FIMARRO-69859 format. One record per atom (N, C-alpha, C): residue number from 1; x, y, z. Coordinates in nm, 3 decimals, always signed. Layout:
REM residues N
i;X;Y;Z
NUM;X;Y;Z
...
//
This chain:
REM residues 199
i;X;Y;Z
1;+13.378;+10.730;+7.495
1;+13.204;+10.641;+7.509
1;+13.226;+10.546;+7.645
2;+13.341;+10.517;+7.662
2;+13.392;+10.406;+7.727
2;+13.391;+10.499;+7.915
3;+13.394;+10.588;+7.919
3;+13.419;+10.672;+8.027
3;+13.266;+10.719;+8.069
4;+13.196;+10.740;+7.973
4;+13.071;+10.772;+8.022
4;+12.976;+10.633;+8.040
5;+12.993;+10.562;+7.993
5;+12.945;+10.416;+8.058
5;+13.002;+10.380;+8.186
6;+13.099;+10.449;+8.230
6;+13.151;+10.390;+8.366
6;+13.090;+10.479;+8.421
7;+13.104;+10.586;+8.414
7;+13.033;+10.711;+8.501
7;+12.908;+10.664;+8.510
8;+12.825;+10.635;+8.420
8;+12.667;+10.611;+8.407
8;+12.656;+10.487;+8.489
9;+12.767;+10.376;+8.497
9;+12.730;+10.257;+8.631
9;+12.779;+10.303;+8.744
10;+12.878;+10.433;+8.774
10;+12.919;+10.388;+8.908
10;+12.778;+10.455;+8.971
11;+12.755;+10.578;+8.909
11;+12.634;+10.680;+8.931
11;+12.502;+10.618;+8.973
12;+12.476;+10.478;+8.862
12;+12.381;+10.395;+8.939
12;+12.417;+10.303;+9.038
13;+12.532;+10.274;+9.038
13;+12.532;+10.224;+9.168
13;+12.569;+10.272;+9.328
14;+12.601;+10.384;+9.300
14;+12.547;+10.504;+9.438
14;+12.380;+10.495;+9.437
15;+12.371;+10.560;+9.359
15;+12.224;+10.585;+9.390
15;+12.145;+10.441;+9.460
16;+12.167;+10.311;+9.415
16;+12.158;+10.193;+9.451
16;+12.155;+10.171;+9.593
17;+12.295;+10.205;+9.638
17;+12.336;+10.176;+9.785
17;+12.301;+10.288;+9.864
18;+12.255;+10.407;+9.817
18;+12.198;+10.506;+9.886
18;+12.060;+10.485;+9.909
19;+11.999;+10.442;+9.840
19;+11.831;+10.425;+9.881
19;+11.800;+10.339;+9.970
20;+11.652;+10.401;+10.025
20;+11.606;+10.328;+10.130
20;+11.624;+10.129;+10.106
21;+11.603;+10.098;+10.209
21;+11.626;+9.920;+10.204
21;+11.510;+9.911;+10.136
22;+11.391;+9.964;+10.181
22;+11.268;+9.879;+10.099
22;+11.267;+9.921;+9.962
23;+11.358;+9.994;+9.876
23;+11.361;+10.017;+9.747
23;+11.457;+9.893;+9.697
24;+11.446;+9.837;+9.547
24;+11.550;+9.845;+9.492
24;+11.552;+9.875;+9.377
25;+11.630;+9.858;+9.286
25;+11.667;+9.889;+9.126
25;+11.552;+9.904;+9.029
26;+11.507;+9.777;+9.048
26;+11.379;+9.737;+8.946
26;+11.218;+9.668;+9.010
27;+11.199;+9.798;+9.088
27;+11.049;+9.749;+9.159
27;+11.092;+9.777;+9.302
28;+10.961;+9.788;+9.354
28;+10.967;+9.778;+9.484
28;+10.955;+9.647;+9.581
29;+11.008;+9.668;+9.669
29;+11.026;+9.532;+9.791
29;+10.920;+9.615;+9.895
30;+10.788;+9.516;+9.925
30;+10.744;+9.592;+10.029
30;+10.750;+9.488;+10.170
31;+10.816;+9.573;+10.288
31;+10.838;+9.535;+10.378
31;+10.802;+9.557;+10.490
32;+10.694;+9.439;+10.565
32;+10.657;+9.517;+10.686
32;+10.725;+9.586;+10.787
33;+10.614;+9.615;+10.873
33;+10.709;+9.680;+11.064
33;+10.714;+9.556;+11.137
34;+10.692;+9.454;+11.104
34;+10.757;+9.350;+11.201
34;+10.733;+9.188;+11.095
35;+10.793;+9.104;+11.143
35;+10.766;+9.004;+11.122
35;+10.662;+8.940;+11.102
36;+10.570;+8.890;+10.982
36;+10.450;+8.812;+11.015
36;+10.466;+8.674;+11.116
37;+10.420;+8.623;+11.213
37;+10.411;+8.519;+11.258
37;+10.331;+8.386;+11.150
38;+10.436;+8.268;+11.205
38;+10.407;+8.150;+11.131
38;+10.245;+8.157;+11.126
39;+10.162;+8.086;+11.008
39;+10.035;+8.076;+11.068
39;+10.044;+7.957;+11.115
40;+9.945;+7.900;+11.210
40;+9.942;+7.767;+11.299
40;+9.991;+7.795;+11.460
41;+10.059;+7.893;+11.469
41;+10.093;+7.908;+11.600
41;+9.967;+7.988;+11.668
42;+9.953;+7.995;+11.772
42;+9.861;+8.017;+11.871
42;+9.907;+8.080;+11.992
43;+9.927;+8.266;+11.970
43;+9.954;+8.352;+12.042
43;+9.847;+8.384;+12.064
44;+9.752;+8.366;+12.106
44;+9.634;+8.436;+12.142
44;+9.619;+8.490;+12.284
45;+9.760;+8.440;+12.377
45;+9.765;+8.462;+12.527
45;+9.841;+8.566;+12.498
46;+9.895;+8.593;+12.417
46;+9.951;+8.749;+12.467
46;+9.863;+8.880;+12.414
47;+9.780;+8.870;+12.423
47;+9.653;+8.960;+12.428
47;+9.687;+9.057;+12.575
48;+9.713;+9.009;+12.649
48;+9.756;+9.063;+12.811
48;+9.866;+9.210;+12.751
49;+9.964;+9.176;+12.672
49;+10.054;+9.232;+12.592
49;+10.025;+9.386;+12.563
50;+9.885;+9.349;+12.481
50;+9.829;+9.478;+12.441
50;+9.835;+9.570;+12.485
51;+9.898;+9.682;+12.415
51;+9.948;+9.830;+12.471
51;+9.809;+9.892;+12.496
52;+9.809;+9.998;+12.585
52;+9.657;+9.994;+12.661
52;+9.592;+10.143;+12.508
53;+9.659;+10.153;+12.434
53;+9.602;+10.268;+12.354
53;+9.528;+10.193;+12.230
54;+9.577;+10.066;+12.219
54;+9.499;+9.966;+12.117
54;+9.380;+9.886;+12.179
55;+9.359;+9.922;+12.278
55;+9.227;+9.832;+12.367
55;+9.118;+9.847;+12.360
56;+9.034;+9.868;+12.281
56;+8.860;+9.872;+12.244
56;+8.829;+10.031;+12.396
57;+8.793;+10.118;+12.346
57;+8.757;+10.249;+12.426
57;+8.657;+10.298;+12.346
58;+8.548;+10.366;+12.446
58;+8.506;+10.501;+12.372
58;+8.562;+10.601;+12.350
59;+8.544;+10.710;+12.250
59;+8.639;+10.795;+12.230
59;+8.553;+10.932;+12.182
60;+8.594;+11.055;+12.177
60;+8.495;+11.144;+12.125
60;+8.532;+11.141;+11.992
61;+8.470;+11.130;+11.894
61;+8.481;+11.115;+11.741
61;+8.372;+11.187;+11.688
62;+8.417;+11.346;+11.632
62;+8.297;+11.390;+11.534
62;+8.263;+11.331;+11.411
63;+8.154;+11.293;+11.365
63;+8.147;+11.248;+11.214
63;+7.984;+11.284;+11.203
64;+8.002;+11.287;+11.066
64;+7.863;+11.305;+10.982
64;+7.791;+11.173;+10.944
65;+7.876;+11.085;+10.954
65;+7.784;+10.936;+10.954
65;+7.728;+10.853;+11.013
66;+7.620;+10.825;+10.994
66;+7.541;+10.728;+11.087
66;+7.563;+10.650;+11.145
67;+7.479;+10.621;+11.280
67;+7.560;+10.510;+11.403
67;+7.555;+10.385;+11.302
68;+7.678;+10.286;+11.343
68;+7.678;+10.211;+11.320
68;+7.817;+10.172;+11.184
69;+7.833;+10.298;+11.115
69;+7.921;+10.302;+11.002
69;+8.071;+10.272;+11.104
70;+8.128;+10.214;+10.977
70;+8.260;+10.145;+11.062
70;+8.337;+10.251;+10.969
71;+8.461;+10.331;+11.042
71;+8.590;+10.383;+10.956
71;+8.725;+10.330;+10.998
72;+8.748;+10.294;+10.902
72;+8.949;+10.271;+10.966
72;+9.006;+10.339;+10.878
73;+9.113;+10.378;+11.028
73;+9.203;+10.489;+10.967
73;+9.327;+10.393;+10.945
74;+9.390;+10.342;+10.823
74;+9.476;+10.273;+10.848
74;+9.642;+10.359;+10.872
75;+9.656;+10.498;+10.876
75;+9.806;+10.557;+10.904
75;+9.786;+10.565;+11.006
76;+9.629;+10.580;+11.127
76;+9.669;+10.565;+11.278
76;+9.667;+10.451;+11.332
77;+9.600;+10.309;+11.236
77;+9.545;+10.226;+11.343
77;+9.452;+10.169;+11.370
78;+9.334;+10.250;+11.373
78;+9.259;+10.210;+11.467
78;+9.103;+10.188;+11.358
79;+9.032;+10.112;+11.388
79;+8.891;+10.120;+11.353
79;+8.801;+10.187;+11.430
80;+8.724;+10.289;+11.375
80;+8.596;+10.306;+11.448
80;+8.451;+10.265;+11.411
81;+8.423;+10.252;+11.525
81;+8.224;+10.215;+11.469
81;+8.138;+10.330;+11.521
82;+8.127;+10.405;+11.468
82;+8.009;+10.534;+11.460
82;+7.889;+10.500;+11.610
83;+7.929;+10.558;+11.760
83;+7.782;+10.583;+11.813
83;+7.701;+10.661;+11.836
84;+7.716;+10.775;+11.744
84;+7.660;+10.902;+11.758
84;+7.741;+11.028;+11.651
85;+7.658;+11.125;+11.625
85;+7.763;+11.266;+11.607
85;+7.917;+11.297;+11.665
86;+7.909;+11.240;+11.818
86;+8.049;+11.283;+11.847
86;+8.104;+11.154;+11.929
87;+8.071;+11.067;+11.947
87;+8.096;+10.922;+12.014
87;+8.180;+10.843;+11.935
88;+8.246;+10.748;+11.923
88;+8.248;+10.624;+11.852
88;+8.356;+10.510;+11.936
89;+8.313;+10.380;+11.888
89;+8.396;+10.251;+11.997
89;+8.522;+10.266;+11.905
90;+8.657;+10.274;+11.942
90;+8.802;+10.267;+11.901
90;+8.818;+10.120;+11.948
91;+8.884;+10.091;+11.841
91;+8.977;+9.948;+11.797
91;+9.098;+9.951;+11.730
92;+9.213;+9.891;+11.808
92;+9.359;+9.875;+11.747
92;+9.285;+9.767;+11.651
93;+9.394;+9.811;+11.529
93;+9.372;+9.746;+11.415
93;+9.540;+9.709;+11.397
94;+9.552;+9.558;+11.369
94;+9.688;+9.608;+11.217
94;+9.626;+9.615;+11.096
95;+9.747;+9.656;+11.011
95;+9.724;+9.695;+10.837
95;+9.782;+9.674;+10.780
96;+9.752;+9.668;+10.650
96;+9.851;+9.611;+10.542
96;+10.011;+9.706;+10.519
97;+10.062;+9.608;+10.470
97;+10.239;+9.683;+10.518
97;+10.230;+9.719;+10.368
98;+10.333;+9.846;+10.364
98;+10.352;+9.942;+10.293
98;+10.332;+9.887;+10.116
99;+10.225;+9.907;+10.064
99;+10.212;+9.867;+9.904
99;+10.119;+9.765;+9.921
100;+10.037;+9.730;+10.061
100;+9.922;+9.681;+10.060
100;+9.806;+9.769;+10.137
101;+9.828;+9.885;+10.107
101;+9.722;+9.961;+10.214
101;+9.613;+10.039;+10.113
102;+9.495;+10.027;+10.121
102;+9.427;+10.086;+10.046
102;+9.358;+10.129;+10.080
103;+9.210;+10.208;+9.971
103;+9.127;+10.288;+10.047
103;+8.978;+10.265;+10.003
104;+8.888;+10.290;+10.024
104;+8.733;+10.317;+9.985
104;+8.623;+10.320;+10.072
105;+8.473;+10.302;+9.973
105;+8.364;+10.309;+10.045
105;+8.332;+10.154;+10.008
106;+8.277;+10.044;+10.126
106;+8.257;+9.909;+10.065
106;+8.121;+9.924;+10.182
107;+8.073;+9.785;+10.171
107;+7.983;+9.744;+10.255
107;+8.042;+9.590;+10.324
108;+8.008;+9.522;+10.477
108;+8.028;+9.438;+10.493
108;+7.937;+9.344;+10.435
109;+7.981;+9.206;+10.345
109;+7.885;+9.120;+10.270
109;+7.872;+9.008;+10.338
110;+7.919;+8.942;+10.455
110;+7.919;+8.819;+10.481
110;+8.028;+8.867;+10.590
111;+7.958;+8.787;+10.701
111;+8.022;+8.744;+10.837
111;+8.022;+8.579;+10.884
112;+8.111;+8.535;+10.953
112;+8.172;+8.403;+10.966
112;+8.220;+8.421;+11.087
113;+8.211;+8.334;+11.158
113;+8.272;+8.275;+11.312
113;+8.366;+8.179;+11.311
114;+8.474;+8.174;+11.320
114;+8.623;+8.087;+11.301
114;+8.572;+8.030;+11.157
115;+8.613;+8.128;+11.092
115;+8.617;+8.097;+10.954
115;+8.752;+8.005;+10.925
116;+8.750;+7.925;+10.808
116;+8.856;+7.866;+10.716
116;+8.932;+7.987;+10.688
117;+9.048;+7.943;+10.656
117;+9.148;+8.019;+10.601
117;+9.218;+7.947;+10.431
118;+9.186;+8.003;+10.357
118;+9.193;+8.006;+10.221
118;+9.300;+8.097;+10.156
119;+9.427;+8.127;+10.140
119;+9.522;+8.199;+10.089
119;+9.510;+8.242;+9.964
120;+9.468;+8.364;+9.904
120;+9.451;+8.397;+9.790
120;+9.528;+8.348;+9.678
121;+9.540;+8.336;+9.562
121;+9.685;+8.282;+9.430
121;+9.771;+8.374;+9.457
122;+9.720;+8.528;+9.482
122;+9.847;+8.617;+9.465
122;+9.936;+8.620;+9.595
123;+9.861;+8.571;+9.714
123;+9.914;+8.538;+9.801
123;+10.048;+8.414;+9.801
124;+9.996;+8.321;+9.791
124;+10.021;+8.228;+9.777
124;+10.204;+8.265;+9.690
125;+10.138;+8.284;+9.552
125;+10.251;+8.342;+9.477
125;+10.376;+8.403;+9.530
126;+10.360;+8.520;+9.665
126;+10.421;+8.619;+9.711
126;+10.487;+8.545;+9.816
127;+10.400;+8.401;+9.912
127;+10.466;+8.312;+10.030
127;+10.463;+8.171;+9.983
128;+10.528;+8.114;+9.870
128;+10.452;+7.992;+9.838
128;+10.436;+7.923;+9.974
129;+10.498;+7.937;+10.092
129;+10.542;+7.839;+10.216
129;+10.404;+7.794;+10.272
130;+10.297;+7.919;+10.245
130;+10.188;+7.930;+10.326
130;+10.113;+7.787;+10.267
131;+9.995;+7.770;+10.389
131;+9.928;+7.650;+10.362
131;+9.803;+7.698;+10.250
132;+9.746;+7.564;+10.182
132;+9.673;+7.618;+10.089
132;+9.484;+7.639;+10.106
133;+9.508;+7.538;+10.232
133;+9.414;+7.557;+10.288
133;+9.399;+7.544;+10.527
134;+9.373;+7.630;+10.590
134;+9.380;+7.598;+10.710
134;+9.233;+7.582;+10.771
135;+9.167;+7.529;+10.828
135;+9.077;+7.513;+10.945
135;+9.049;+7.617;+11.002
136;+8.886;+7.657;+11.051
136;+8.907;+7.753;+11.133
136;+8.935;+7.664;+11.332
137;+9.014;+7.778;+11.346
137;+9.023;+7.736;+11.503
137;+9.149;+7.826;+11.566
138;+9.209;+7.774;+11.657
138;+9.258;+7.895;+11.723
138;+9.399;+7.947;+11.675
139;+9.472;+7.881;+11.599
139;+9.582;+7.854;+11.532
139;+9.556;+7.928;+11.399
140;+9.459;+7.957;+11.345
140;+9.381;+7.990;+11.215
140;+9.423;+8.151;+11.240
141;+9.493;+8.238;+11.108
141;+9.522;+8.338;+11.109
141;+9.417;+8.437;+11.158
142;+9.293;+8.359;+11.075
142;+9.151;+8.467;+11.062
142;+9.146;+8.490;+11.174
143;+9.164;+8.417;+11.300
143;+9.103;+8.426;+11.413
143;+8.966;+8.401;+11.477
144;+8.910;+8.484;+11.557
144;+8.743;+8.451;+11.619
144;+8.647;+8.463;+11.520
145;+8.652;+8.540;+11.440
145;+8.559;+8.622;+11.338
145;+8.573;+8.665;+11.223
146;+8.556;+8.683;+11.114
146;+8.574;+8.768;+11.018
146;+8.461;+8.867;+10.953
147;+8.467;+8.976;+10.887
147;+8.353;+9.060;+10.859
147;+8.416;+9.092;+10.731
148;+8.335;+9.018;+10.574
148;+8.407;+9.026;+10.423
148;+8.350;+9.197;+10.373
149;+8.453;+9.272;+10.330
149;+8.402;+9.395;+10.323
149;+8.403;+9.387;+10.113
150;+8.242;+9.430;+10.118
150;+8.284;+9.427;+9.957
150;+8.301;+9.305;+9.863
151;+8.320;+9.293;+9.762
151;+8.358;+9.214;+9.662
151;+8.498;+9.162;+9.665
152;+8.585;+9.255;+9.775
152;+8.742;+9.239;+9.778
152;+8.782;+9.109;+9.835
153;+8.932;+9.116;+9.825
153;+8.958;+8.946;+9.903
153;+8.979;+9.013;+10.066
154;+8.959;+9.172;+10.063
154;+8.953;+9.170;+10.238
154;+8.899;+9.201;+10.322
155;+8.910;+9.140;+10.480
155;+8.830;+9.109;+10.560
155;+8.898;+9.190;+10.696
156;+8.814;+9.231;+10.766
156;+8.830;+9.259;+10.917
156;+8.829;+9.117;+10.995
157;+8.906;+9.074;+11.060
157;+8.862;+8.961;+11.131
157;+8.992;+8.971;+11.260
158;+8.963;+8.861;+11.348
158;+9.092;+8.837;+11.444
158;+9.193;+8.762;+11.408
159;+9.249;+8.750;+11.505
159;+9.405;+8.729;+11.506
159;+9.442;+8.622;+11.614
160;+9.572;+8.556;+11.541
160;+9.597;+8.432;+11.647
160;+9.732;+8.499;+11.684
161;+9.754;+8.609;+11.660
161;+9.915;+8.726;+11.682
161;+9.869;+8.811;+11.745
162;+9.830;+8.850;+11.850
162;+9.826;+8.946;+11.905
162;+9.879;+9.093;+11.847
163;+9.979;+9.051;+11.882
163;+10.138;+9.113;+11.891
163;+10.141;+9.187;+11.763
164;+10.096;+9.202;+11.659
164;+10.089;+9.222;+11.543
164;+9.998;+9.351;+11.519
165;+9.915;+9.368;+11.633
165;+9.809;+9.519;+11.664
165;+9.862;+9.618;+11.670
166;+9.852;+9.714;+11.561
166;+9.918;+9.842;+11.572
166;+10.062;+9.825;+11.485
167;+10.060;+9.733;+11.408
167;+10.150;+9.717;+11.335
167;+10.110;+9.709;+11.139
168;+10.193;+9.700;+11.064
168;+10.194;+9.716;+10.932
168;+10.209;+9.595;+10.856
169;+10.171;+9.495;+10.874
169;+10.211;+9.348;+10.806
169;+10.167;+9.244;+10.740
170;+10.005;+9.295;+10.713
170;+9.949;+9.233;+10.683
170;+9.949;+9.238;+10.501
171;+9.865;+9.145;+10.378
171;+9.856;+9.191;+10.239
171;+9.691;+9.282;+10.232
172;+9.652;+9.347;+10.328
172;+9.582;+9.445;+10.296
172;+9.453;+9.430;+10.437
173;+9.474;+9.308;+10.485
173;+9.359;+9.265;+10.586
173;+9.375;+9.363;+10.705
174;+9.220;+9.346;+10.769
174;+9.236;+9.460;+10.882
174;+9.202;+9.352;+11.014
175;+9.337;+9.374;+11.148
175;+9.292;+9.241;+11.225
175;+9.257;+9.320;+11.348
176;+9.202;+9.247;+11.406
176;+9.142;+9.306;+11.569
176;+9.214;+9.212;+11.681
177;+9.219;+9.208;+11.774
177;+9.244;+9.075;+11.873
177;+9.096;+9.036;+11.896
178;+9.088;+8.890;+11.892
178;+8.985;+8.842;+11.902
178;+8.861;+8.843;+11.977
179;+8.887;+8.915;+12.084
179;+8.792;+8.959;+12.220
179;+8.715;+9.098;+12.147
180;+8.803;+9.146;+12.071
180;+8.713;+9.303;+11.981
180;+8.662;+9.280;+11.852
181;+8.738;+9.117;+11.788
181;+8.650;+9.071;+11.630
181;+8.529;+9.048;+11.676
182;+8.506;+8.972;+11.815
182;+8.397;+8.898;+11.901
182;+8.273;+9.022;+11.881
183;+8.331;+9.108;+11.954
183;+8.252;+9.231;+12.024
183;+8.200;+9.308;+11.894
184;+8.264;+9.329;+11.814
184;+8.254;+9.394;+11.641
184;+8.143;+9.310;+11.603
185;+8.164;+9.190;+11.571
185;+8.083;+9.142;+11.530
185;+7.977;+9.105;+11.542
186;+7.962;+9.105;+11.708
186;+7.823;+9.107;+11.767
186;+7.744;+9.240;+11.699
187;+7.789;+9.364;+11.662
187;+7.739;+9.479;+11.729
187;+7.673;+9.545;+11.585
188;+7.753;+9.457;+11.430
188;+7.722;+9.511;+11.282
188;+7.673;+9.391;+11.234
189;+7.538;+9.437;+11.153
189;+7.512;+9.335;+11.072
189;+7.564;+9.346;+10.874
190;+7.551;+9.237;+10.829
190;+7.558;+9.260;+10.692
190;+7.498;+9.338;+10.644
191;+7.569;+9.468;+10.566
191;+7.548;+9.577;+10.474
191;+7.545;+9.665;+10.611
192;+7.646;+9.662;+10.660
192;+7.727;+9.759;+10.744
192;+7.775;+9.863;+10.629
193;+7.801;+9.999;+10.638
193;+7.885;+10.094;+10.531
193;+8.035;+10.081;+10.620
194;+8.147;+10.059;+10.513
194;+8.272;+10.036;+10.578
194;+8.358;+10.161;+10.504
195;+8.420;+10.269;+10.617
195;+8.507;+10.361;+10.492
195;+8.631;+10.319;+10.504
196;+8.736;+10.304;+10.431
196;+8.860;+10.269;+10.462
196;+8.926;+10.426;+10.435
197;+8.987;+10.486;+10.508
197;+9.084;+10.618;+10.473
197;+9.242;+10.557;+10.466
198;+9.264;+10.613;+10.358
198;+9.387;+10.588;+10.369
198;+9.502;+10.692;+10.323
199;+9.547;+10.732;+10.406
199;+9.647;+10.863;+10.360
199;+9.787;+10.827;+10.310
//
């Protein structure tokens, strides 16, 4: 009996040591692809460092959705604004880290420029060091504009950390550099359909 107990312990220990860094014996720990910058730090001057593939550009994109539809591809880290059946505007985005990615069909229910930021209780529970409220402005993680998605807590918004575009760091929202979110904000009205593809 003692031998089988020791054997079980050794096997469990070996499994734990061989498991990926993102796994734990009791549940999962969701690691971002990079460290999320601290709120309040304005890195918008780093927009010039944005890799060319994540800059806003018209692309060939076959779609049956009507012009004006937003399609978010979380695995490729791009947001597409349909222009026609064959063309879309492509924006580079930052997406939710592992465990905070999602999919579905919604609509834009609200828009705001330079929105205030109030982290939801679930985020505060995970990251108790976050401020409970931050007024809109250059250091605000919500950036220059926000498009609110359905009745979810998620938004398409700007960012004060352009280095996170192309990364999986958020708690489920989609972020664009401020120049791009302002462009998107000017093009889409409340009621716009948002299709989030998660594979």
